[in-house]
C-alpha positions in Angstrom: -0.1 0.1 0.2 3.0 2.3 0.8 4.5 1.9 -2.5 0.9 2.6 -4.3 0.9 5.9 -2.2 4.4 6.9 -3.2 3.5 6.1 -7.0 0.3 8.3 -6.8 2.3 11.1 -5.1 4.8 11.0 -7.5 2.4 10.8 -10.4 0.2 13.8 -8.8 3.2 15.8 -8.6 4.4 15.2 -12.2 0.9 16.1 -13.5 0.9 19.2 -11.5 4.3 20.4 -12.4 3.2 19.8 -16.1 -0.3 21.3 -16.0 1.0 24.2 -13.8 3.7 25.1 -16.3 6.5 24.7 -13.8 8.1 22.4 -16.3 8.4 25.3 -19.0 11.8 26.9 -18.3 10.6 30.1 -20.2 7.6 30.4 -17.8 9.7 30.0 -14.9 12.4 32.5 -16.1 9.7 35.0 -17.0 8.3 34.5 -13.1 11.6 35.7 -12.0 12.0 38.6 -14.5 10.2 41.3 -12.3 11.6 44.0 -14.3 10.8 42.8 -17.8 8.4 40.2 -19.1 7.0 39.3 -15.6 4.8 36.1 -15.4 3.1 35.9 -11.9 1.1 33.0 -12.8 3.6 30.5 -10.9 2.6 32.4 -7.5 -0.9 30.6 -8.2 0.7 27.4 -8.6 3.0 27.7 -5.5 -0.1 29.1 -3.6 -2.3 26.1 -4.7 0.4 23.9 -3.5 0.5 25.5 -0.2 -3.5 25.5 0.1 -3.5 21.8 -0.3 -0.2 20.9 1.7 -0.8 23.3 4.7 -4.3 21.3 5.8 -2.7 18.1 4.8 0.1 18.3 7.1 -2.2 19.7 9.8 -4.5 16.8 9.6 -1.4 14.2 9.6 0.3 15.7 12.5 -3.0 15.9 14.3 -3.2 11.9 14.1 0.1 11.7 16.2 2.1 9.2 13.9 2.2 8.5 10.1 0.2 6.1 8.4 3.3 3.8 7.1 6.1 4.6 9.7 6.5 4.6 13.6 7.2 8.3 13.6 7.5 11.7 11.8 10.6 12.3 10.0 10.9 16.0 10.8 14.0 18.2 10.8 15.0 19.4 14.3 17.7 22.1 12.9 16.3 25.6 12.9 19.7 27.2 12.5 20.0 29.8 9.8 23.9 29.3 9.1 26.1 30.4 6.2 25.5 27.0 4.4 21.7 27.5 4.3 22.0 30.9 2.9 24.8 30.0 0.5 22.9 27.0 -0.7 19.7 28.9 -1.1 21.3 31.7 -3.1 23.1 29.0 -5.5 19.6 27.3 -5.8 17.9 30.5 -6.6 20.7 31.5 -9.1 20.5 28.2 -10.9 16.7 28.1 -11.0 16.4 31.6 -12.5 19.3 30.9 -15.2 18.1 27.4 -16.0 14.4 27.9 -15.8 14.3 24.4 -14.1 13.5 23.4 -10.4 15.3 20.1 -9.5 11.8 18.8 -8.6 10.3 19.8 -11.8 13.1 18.5 -13.9 12.5 14.9 -13.1 9.1 14.4 -14.5 10.2 16.3 -17.7 13.0 13.8 -18.2 10.5 11.8 -19.8 10.5 14.1 -22.9 14.1 13.2 -23.5 14.6 16.8 -24.3 18.4 17.4 -24.5 18.4 20.5 -22.3 16.7 18.5 -19.6 19.1 15.6 -19.7 22.1 17.9 -19.6 20.4 19.8 -16.7 19.5 17.0 -14.5 22.9 15.2 -15.3 24.6 18.6 -14.1 22.4 18.6 -11.1 23.4 15.3 -10.0 26.8 16.5 -10.7 26.7 19.5 -8.7 25.1 17.2 -5.6 27.9 14.9 -5.8 30.6 17.7 -5.7 28.7 19.4 -2.8 28.7 16.2 -0.7 32.3 15.6 -1.6 33.3 19.2 -0.6 31.2 19.0 2.8 32.8 15.6 3.5 36.5 17.2 3.0 35.7 20.1 5.1 34.2 17.7 7.9 37.3 15.5 7.7 39.8 18.7 7.9 37.8 20.0 11.0 38.1 16.5 12.6 41.7 16.4 12.0 42.2 19.9 13.2 40.4 19.1 16.3 42.4 15.7 16.9 45.7 17.7 16.6 
């Protein structure tokens, strides 16, 4: 049953991304172009997502535990640090330049559009580089503390 719900969730996400226009890089880029050909329609997509998600989360958390797990997996770190700010900035710059949100690029892979394939491969490369850099930084800090 859990796998079926995961499948349905992914299907709904892909449909929503496609129908809402978030899979169209030009539409996304025009959303960020507030000084030019600004297209505010993606606010409705994001607002619609919030309008559905917020009551859904309220309902789920009111139950006390998830349907298919023993506990909710909720982040506890509420610190706004340099890593969060820098990552958010890089994410926003990449989204604005490419017009693809990482989540939206996944359903669009089915089109086999070369731009989407290159973007997604680059996205994966960026994630791997960032993970490697964070691991190296953690190793250096651990070595410095041990010395």
